[in-house]
C-alpha positions in Angstrom: -15.9 -2.3 -37.2 -14.9 -5.7 -35.9 -16.6 -6.7 -32.6 -14.7 -9.0 -30.3 -16.4 -11.3 -27.8 -15.1 -11.1 -24.3 -13.8 -14.4 -23.2 -13.1 -14.7 -19.4 -9.7 -16.1 -18.4 -10.1 -17.0 -14.7 -7.1 -17.9 -12.6 -7.5 -21.2 -10.7 -8.1 -21.0 -6.9 -6.8 -24.6 -6.6 -3.2 -23.3 -6.2 -4.2 -22.0 -2.7 -4.7 -24.4 0.2 -7.0 -22.4 2.4 -7.4 -23.5 6.0 -10.7 -23.1 7.7 -9.0 -21.3 10.6 -5.7 -19.5 11.3 -3.9 -18.8 14.6 -1.2 -16.3 15.5 2.4 -16.9 14.6 4.5 -16.5 17.7 8.1 -17.8 18.3 8.1 -19.8 15.1 4.8 -21.6 15.7 1.1 -21.1 15.0 -0.8 -20.7 18.3 -4.3 -19.9 19.3 -5.3 -16.4 20.1 -7.0 -15.4 23.4 -9.6 -13.1 21.8 -12.8 -13.8 19.8 -11.9 -15.1 16.3 -13.0 -13.0 13.3 -13.9 -13.9 9.7 -12.0 -12.6 6.6 -14.2 -12.5 3.5 -13.7 -12.3 -0.3 -14.8 -8.8 -1.2 -15.8 -9.9 -4.7 -18.3 -12.5 -3.4 -18.7 -11.8 0.3 -17.9 -15.5 1.0 -16.1 -16.3 4.2 -12.5 -17.4 3.4 -11.3 -18.3 6.8 -11.7 -17.7 10.6 -8.7 -15.9 12.0 -7.5 -15.6 15.6 -7.6 -12.3 17.5 -4.6 -11.4 19.6 -5.2 -9.7 22.9 -2.7 -7.6 24.8 -1.5 -10.8 26.5 -0.9 -12.5 23.1 0.9 -9.4 21.9 3.1 -9.5 25.1 4.0 -13.2 24.3 5.0 -12.2 20.7 7.1 -9.2 21.9 8.8 -11.4 24.5 9.6 -14.0 21.8 11.0 -11.2 19.6 13.1 -9.8 22.4 14.5 -13.2 23.2 15.3 -13.8 19.5 16.8 -10.4 19.1 19.9 -11.4 21.0 20.6 -14.3 18.6 19.5 -12.5 15.4 21.4 -9.3 16.0 24.6 -11.2 16.9 24.6 -13.0 13.5 27.0 -11.5 11.0 25.3 -9.5 8.3 26.3 -12.0 5.7 24.4 -14.7 7.6 21.3 -12.6 8.0 21.5 -12.0 4.3 21.3 -15.7 3.6 17.9 -15.9 5.3 16.6 -12.9 3.4 17.8 -14.3 0.1 16.1 -17.6 0.9 12.9 -15.9 1.8 13.0 -13.9 -1.5 13.5 -17.1 -3.5 10.7 -18.9 -1.8 8.4 -15.9 -2.5 9.3 -16.2 -6.2 8.7 -20.0 -6.1 5.3 -19.5 -4.5 4.4 -16.3 -6.3 1.3 -17.7 -8.0 -0.1 -19.1 -4.8 0.6 -15.8 -3.0 -0.9 -13.7 -5.9 -4.1 -15.7 -6.0 -4.5 -15.5 -2.2 -3.9 -11.7 -2.3 -6.6 -11.2 -4.9 -9.0 -13.5 -3.0 -8.6 -11.7 0.3 -8.1 -8.1 -1.0 -10.2 -7.9 -4.2 -7.4 -6.5 -6.4 -7.1 -7.9 -10.0 -4.9 -11.0 -10.3 -3.0 -9.2 -13.1 -1.8 -6.6 -10.5 -1.1 -9.1 -7.8 0.9 -11.3 -10.2 2.7 -8.6 -12.3 3.2 -5.9 -9.7 2.8 -6.9 -6.1 4.7 -10.2 -6.0 7.7 -9.1 -8.1 8.0 -6.0 -5.9 7.8 -8.1 -2.7 10.6 -10.5 -3.8 12.7 -7.5 -5.0 12.5 -5.8 -1.6 13.8 -8.9 0.1 16.6 -9.3 -2.4 17.5 -5.6 -2.2 17.8 -5.6 1.6 19.5 -8.9 1.7 22.2 -7.1 -0.3 22.5 -4.4 2.4 22.7 -6.8 5.4 26.5 -7.1 5.3 27.1 -3.6 4.1 25.5 -1.5 6.8 28.8 0.2 7.7 28.7 1.9 4.2 25.1 3.2 4.6 26.1 5.9 7.0 23.6 5.3 9.7 25.6 3.1 12.0 25.4 -0.6 12.5 23.5 -1.0 15.8 19.9 -2.3 15.4 17.1 -0.9 17.6 15.7 -4.1 19.0 12.0 -5.1 18.5 10.1 -3.4 15.7 6.3 -3.2 16.0 4.8 -2.9 12.6 1.2 -2.2 11.6 0.3 -2.5 7.9 -2.8 -1.6 5.8 -5.2 -3.6 3.6 -4.4 -2.0 0.2 -1.1 -3.8 -0.4 -1.0 -6.4 2.3 2.1 -8.4 1.2 4.0 -5.5 -0.3 3.6 -3.4 2.8 4.9 -6.4 4.8 7.9 -6.6 2.6 8.6 -2.8 2.9 8.8 -3.1 6.6 10.0 -6.6 7.4 12.9 -6.7 4.9 14.9 -3.7 6.2 14.1 -4.5 9.8 15.6 -8.0 9.5 18.6 -6.8 7.4 19.5 -4.4 10.1 19.4 -7.0 12.8 16.0 -6.2 14.4 13.2 -8.7 15.2 9.6 -8.0 14.3 6.0 -8.2 15.7 3.7 -7.4 12.7 0.0 -6.8 12.8 -1.7 -7.1 9.4 -5.0 -5.4 8.6 -8.1 -7.1 9.9 -9.6 -7.5 6.4 -6.5 -8.9 4.7 -4.5 -11.1 7.1 -4.1 -14.2 4.9 -1.0 -13.5 2.9 0.8 -12.3 6.1 0.0 -15.7 7.6 1.2 -17.5 4.5 4.4 -15.4 4.8 4.7 -16.9 8.3 4.8 -20.3 6.7 7.5 -19.1 4.3 9.5 -18.0 7.3 9.3 -21.5 8.7 10.2 -22.9 5.3 13.2 -20.6 5.2 14.2 -21.9 8.6 14.2 -18.4 10.0 15.1 -18.6 13.7 12.0 -18.7 16.0 10.9 -15.3 17.2 12.6 -13.3 14.6 9.2 -12.7 12.9 6.0 -12.8 14.8 2.5 -12.1 13.3 -0.4 -11.1 15.5 -3.8 -10.7 13.9 -6.9 -8.7 15.0 -8.5 -5.3 14.7 -7.4 -1.9 15.9 -7.1 -3.0 19.6 -4.4 -5.5 18.6 -2.5 -2.8 16.7 -2.8 -0.4 19.6 -1.4 -3.1 21.9 1.6 -3.5 19.6 2.3 0.2 19.4 1.9 0.8 23.2 3.9 -2.2 24.4 6.8 -0.9 26.5 9.3 -3.4 25.1 8.8 -2.3 21.5 11.7 -0.1 20.4 10.5 1.0 17.0 7.0 1.5 15.5 6.3 1.6 11.8 2.8 2.3 10.6 1.2 2.7 7.2 -2.5 3.7 7.1 -4.8 6.7 7.7 -3.7 10.1 8.9 -6.3 9.9 11.7 -4.8 6.7 13.1 -1.3 8.0 12.5 -2.1 11.0 14.8 -3.2 8.6 17.6 0.0 6.5 17.2 2.2 9.6 17.3 0.5 10.7 20.6 0.9 7.2 22.0 4.6 7.0 21.1 5.5 10.6 22.2 7.9 10.7 25.1 8.5 7.0 25.1 11.8 7.1 23.3 10.5 4.8 20.6 11.6 5.5 17.0 8.6 6.1 14.7 7.9 6.3 11.0 4.5 7.1 9.6 3.3 6.7 6.0 -0.2 8.1 5.9 -2.8 9.4 3.5 -2.5 11.4 0.3 -4.3 13.5 -2.2 -1.8 13.5 -5.1 -2.0 15.9 -8.0 -1.4 14.6 -11.5 -0.5 17.8 -13.5 -0.8 17.7 -17.3 0.5 20.6 -19.4 -0.6 21.5 -22.9 2.6 20.2 -24.5 2.2 16.7 -23.0 1.7 13.6 -25.1 -2.0 13.2 -24.6 -2.3 9.5 -25.1 0.7 8.8 -22.8 -0.8 11.2 -20.1 -4.2 9.4 -20.3 -2.5 6.1 -19.6 -0.7 7.7 -16.7 -3.9 9.2 -15.3 -5.7 5.9 -15.5 -2.9 4.1 -13.8 -2.6 6.8 -11.2 -6.2 6.6 -10.0 -7.7 3.2 -11.1 -4.8 1.0 -10.2 -5.8 -1.2 -7.3 -9.3 0.4 -7.3 -7.8 3.7 -6.2 -6.8 2.0 -2.9 -3.4 3.7 -3.1 -2.1 6.3 -0.7 -0.2 8.1 -3.5 -3.1 7.7 -6.0 -3.3 10.6 -8.5 -6.8 11.5 -7.3 -6.6 15.1 -8.4 -6.1 15.8 -12.1 -4.9 19.3 -12.8 -5.1 19.9 -16.6 -4.1 23.0 -18.4 -7.2 24.9 -19.7 -6.2 24.9 -23.3 -6.3 21.1 -23.6 -9.1 20.3 -21.1 -11.7 19.3 -23.7 -9.3 17.2 -25.7 -7.8 15.4 -22.7 -11.2 14.7 -21.1 -12.6 13.2 -24.3 -9.6 10.9 -24.6 -9.7 10.0 -20.9 -13.4 9.1 -21.1 -12.8 6.9 -24.1 -10.1 5.1 -22.3 -12.0 4.7 -19.0 -14.9 3.2 -21.0 -12.7 0.3 -22.0 -11.8 -0.7 -18.4 -13.3 -4.0 -17.3 -14.7 -4.2 -13.8 -15.4 -7.6 -12.3 -14.0 -10.9 -11.0 -10.5 -10.2 -9.5 -9.3 -13.6 -10.6 -10.1 -13.0 -14.2 -6.8 -12.1 -15.9 -8.7 -9.6 -18.1 -10.0 -7.6 -15.2 -8.8 -4.0 -14.8 -10.7 -2.9 -11.8 -11.5 -5.3 -9.0 -13.6 -5.2 -5.9 -13.5 -2.6 -3.2 -11.9 -4.1 -0.1 -14.8 -3.9 2.3 -18.4 -2.7 2.9 -17.0 0.0 5.2 -14.7 1.4 2.5 -17.5 1.2 -0.2 -19.8 3.2 2.1 -17.1 5.9 2.4 -16.6 6.1 -1.3 -20.3 6.4 -1.9 -20.7 9.1 0.7 -17.9 11.2 -0.7 -19.1 10.8 -4.2 -22.7 11.8 -3.3 -21.2 14.8 -1.5 -19.3 15.7 -4.6 -22.5 15.9 -6.6 -24.4 17.8 -3.9 -21.6 20.4 -3.9 -22.0 21.0 -7.6 -19.4 18.9 -9.4 -20.5 16.9 -12.5 -20.2 13.1 -12.1 -19.5 10.7 -14.9 -19.0 6.9 -15.1 -18.9 4.7 -18.1 -21.7 2.2 -18.8 -20.7 -0.5 -16.4 -22.6 -3.7 -15.2 -21.5 -4.4 -11.7 -21.8 -7.9 -10.1 -24.8 -8.4 -7.8 -22.7 -9.7 -4.9 -19.6 -8.2 -3.4 -18.4 -4.6 -3.0 -18.1 -2.7 -6.3 -17.8 0.9 -7.5 -17.4 2.0 -11.1 -14.5 4.2 -12.3 -15.8 7.7 -11.8 -14.7 11.2 -12.9 -15.8 14.5 -11.4 -15.5 17.7 -13.5 -16.2 21.2 -12.5 -14.5 20.6 -9.2 -13.4 23.6 -7.1 -10.6 23.6 -4.6 -13.1 24.0 -1.8 -15.0 20.8 -2.8 -14.8 17.9 -0.3 -13.8 15.5 -3.0 -10.8 17.8 -3.9 -9.6 17.8 -0.3 -10.5 14.5 1.4 -8.9 11.2 0.6 -11.5 9.1 -1.1 -9.3 6.0 -1.4 -11.3 4.6 -4.3 -11.6 4.8 -8.1 -12.7 8.5 -8.1 -10.9 11.2 -9.9 -11.5 15.0 -9.4 -10.6 17.2 -12.4 -9.5 20.8 -11.9 -7.9 23.2 -14.4 -5.0 25.7 -14.3 -3.5 28.3 -16.7 0.1 28.8 -15.6 2.8 26.6 -14.0 2.7 28.9 -10.9 -1.1 28.3 -10.6 -0.6 24.5 -11.0 2.0 24.5 -8.1 -0.3 26.6 -5.9 -3.3 24.3 -6.5 -1.2 21.1 -6.2 0.2 22.2 -2.8 -3.2 23.4 -1.5 -3.8 20.2 0.4 -2.9 19.0 3.9 -1.2 16.0 2.3 2.2 15.7 0.6 2.9 12.2 -0.6 3.3 12.3 -4.4 2.7 14.2 -7.6 3.0 13.6 -11.3 4.1 16.1 -14.0 3.4 15.6 -17.7 5.3 17.9 -20.1 7.8 17.7 -22.9 10.0 20.4 -21.3 12.7 19.0 -18.9 13.3 22.4 -17.5 9.7 22.7 -16.5 9.8 19.3 -14.8 12.7 20.4 -12.7 11.1 23.7 -11.9 7.9 22.0 -10.8 9.7 19.3 -8.8 11.6 22.0 -6.8 8.3 23.6 -5.8 5.9 20.7 -5.2 5.6 19.7 -1.6 5.5 16.0 -2.3 7.8 13.2 -1.2 7.8 11.6 -4.7 7.4 13.5 -8.0 7.0 11.4 -11.1 7.8 12.8 -14.5 5.7 11.6 -17.5 4.8 8.5 -15.5 3.0 7.6 -12.3 3.0 4.8 -9.7 6.5 3.6 -10.5 8.3 2.0 -7.6 11.7 0.4 -7.0 13.1 -1.1 -3.8 16.2 1.1 -4.3 14.1 4.3 -4.3 12.9 5.9 -1.0 9.2 6.6 -0.5 7.5 8.9 2.0 5.7 12.1 2.4 5.4 15.6 4.0 2.8 17.2 6.2 -0.2 14.9 7.0 1.3 12.2 4.7 3.7 11.3 7.5 7.4 11.3 8.0 10.3 9.0 7.5 11.2 7.1 4.4 10.8 3.4 3.4 12.8 1.8 0.6 16.3 2.4 -0.6 19.3 3.4 1.4 17.1 5.8 3.4 14.9 2.9 4.5 17.7 1.5 6.6 17.9 4.6 8.8 14.5 3.8 10.5 15.8 0.5 11.8 19.3 1.6 13.1 20.4 3.5 16.2 21.8 6.4 14.3 
């Protein structure tokens, strides 16, 4: 058997012009924050990348006032004129895609291959898509009246993509934005602010305030914010829902998940294995709709697990800027501690843990791809969102049992079904309580397709025609 030497293929950091410090982006300008600055680090090396301003409630108020003032001008523009700005932003994103991808991997820890080949094309596509809707709102069926100022709080797992999901439809509908990126991944949002200036977007249409949870809370609670959009944990989503209740603010929440990836005995095994790997190890498992529960039909359990372990053993864990890397760094020490705690709990509750032989870097935040077999429905790792590269494997005998086990969760964001029978796919899709059901694939997204969940996975839809509804006075 031929043995091939591994040759690293690192992407250059030189394409990114990192500043030593970053301010807030308010009314078209970078300004100082009133709070104590914080440091954002590279999770793969623990090196400090930059010092970032913290926005206090007074800073948030300035940003909201700027957005309110700009709203009168922006909402009065014909949709065709707003579309020109969105098209321009989309084209600049494409032109600066390499720079953005490298910065995303530096600040987030995800492999450059994913930032380059998935995140950035999707980001540009969302701005292109909603640019096309800006002058066609009358045909969408939700009215044409924008809400006003949108307060948007986004997570750290897809920093730039979550920004695009929220900013693009908001602007297309005529709203202005105050956006708060995650504390651990603010840099691509701040580079996007520079793109807004490059696109000559009118001042105040997009404002970016950085900081921790207190800054996000100030955005959500501000009395002059008309719409709140949040993607993140269910726990924080509950707090936001209570804050917004009774205020008249429109709210959409995209929260946690514990998706089932269901493999029937007639499925193409190799294809299913690729889908399982993509479903749970893509972006280190930092995906709200990750297929973290594998439900496999008993008759093929041994065959599937053997093929899955062979495939997982080929995954390369390491430098996110290496183009050969499959699994990058966990985003933060806090998230790594959570993954370790839940994994140790899985073992103590009786599940069998397996990881491939894997040499992890000495510095940074790392966790190897991990499978748990012998998992029961009552096990914590089968019920709680790990948000890491950890897969729980359960079995089923009949389609009805598969549906029952898949729906036995407080979440309802996504699911995958693997079978050769089209009728079975339709039968399952009708019964699964999930906002998105993928058939013989997983983690496939398109700006024209709505995304969102049921139960503790939130409410409202982002993307597609339905994504316009959240930003219009219906």
